[in-house]
N, C-alpha and C positions, 0 to 999 in steps of 0.2 A: 383351807384350800391346800392341796398337796402340790408337790413339785411338778408332777406330770400334768395336773389340771392347769397350773399357771403357764407351763410351757405350751400346752395346747391352745390356751386362750391368747397368748402372745403371737403364736403362729397364725391363728385365725385373724387377729388384728392386722398383722403385716399383710396377709393375703387380701384382706378387704381393701387396704390402702392401695396395693398394686392393681387390684381389679378396677377401682375407681380411676386411677391414673390412666389405665389402658382405655377405659370408656371415654374419658375426657380427651385423650389424644385422638381417638377415632372421631369424636364430634368435631374437633378443631380441623382435622384433615377434610372431613366432609364439607364443613362450612367454608373452608378456604377454596375448595374446588367449585362449590356452587356460586359463591360470591365473586371469585376471581374470574370465572368463565374460562374460555379457551383463549390462549394467546395466538395471535396470527403468526404466520411464518416470518413476517418482517420483525416482529418483536423477539422471536426465539433466536434468530440468527443475529450475531453482532454485525454492525455496519462495516462494510469493507472500506478500508482506508484508501483514499485516492492519492495519487502521487502529488506530493506537495510542490507547488510552483515556487520558485525563488521570489522572495519579497524584498524589495529595496526599502531600507530603513533610512529616513531622512537624517542628516547629520545633526539637526537640531535636537533630535530625541536623545542622542548619545553624548551630547556636549555636557561636560561636567560644569557645575555651577558652584562658585565659591561664595558661600554665605558669609556676610560680614560677622566676625566674632566667633565663627564655628571653627572647630579643629579639623582641618583637612578639606577635601573636596566632597561634594555631594552630587551623586548622579541622579538626575531627575528624568523619569520616563513619562513623557506626555503630561507633565504636571507644570503649570505655570510657576514662575519664580515666586510670585506673591503667595500662592497657596503653599509652596514648600516652606517659605519663611514662617507662615502662620502655623503650620504643622510643627515645625521645630520649636517655635515659641511656646505652643501649648504643651508639648512634651516636656520642655525644660521647666515650665511653670508647674506642671503636674508632679514632676519629680523633685521640685525645689532644689534644682541644681543649675548653676549658671550655664548659659548657652555655650560659653567658651570652653567648658569642661566636658561637653558632650560631643560625641563623634557620630555623625550620620553618614552612612555609606551610600544609601540610595533611597529614593522616595518614588513610589509608583502608585498609580491609581489601580485599585483592584476591582 
């Protein structure tokens, strides 16, 4: 096989690969349009943000809790003290570090 024949064969192979990719891209686009259907106007436009009304936060939510043996204060956001203590104990046990050496800044429910 000569140089020009091998060059022609490689160009033919590359063109076949690109042709198949174009056909696959067209099939995917058609399938997504058929299966996806049309979006309603509500879905196309993002929701308008309403003016936020001021919310009062009870002081019990922002009250820092001092856990016995921990380094510093821990802010708990709507988490009972018992749950916060259990979370700190589990983290300390999982890390194999004494609780007094860990510093928790805040604990909140996600």
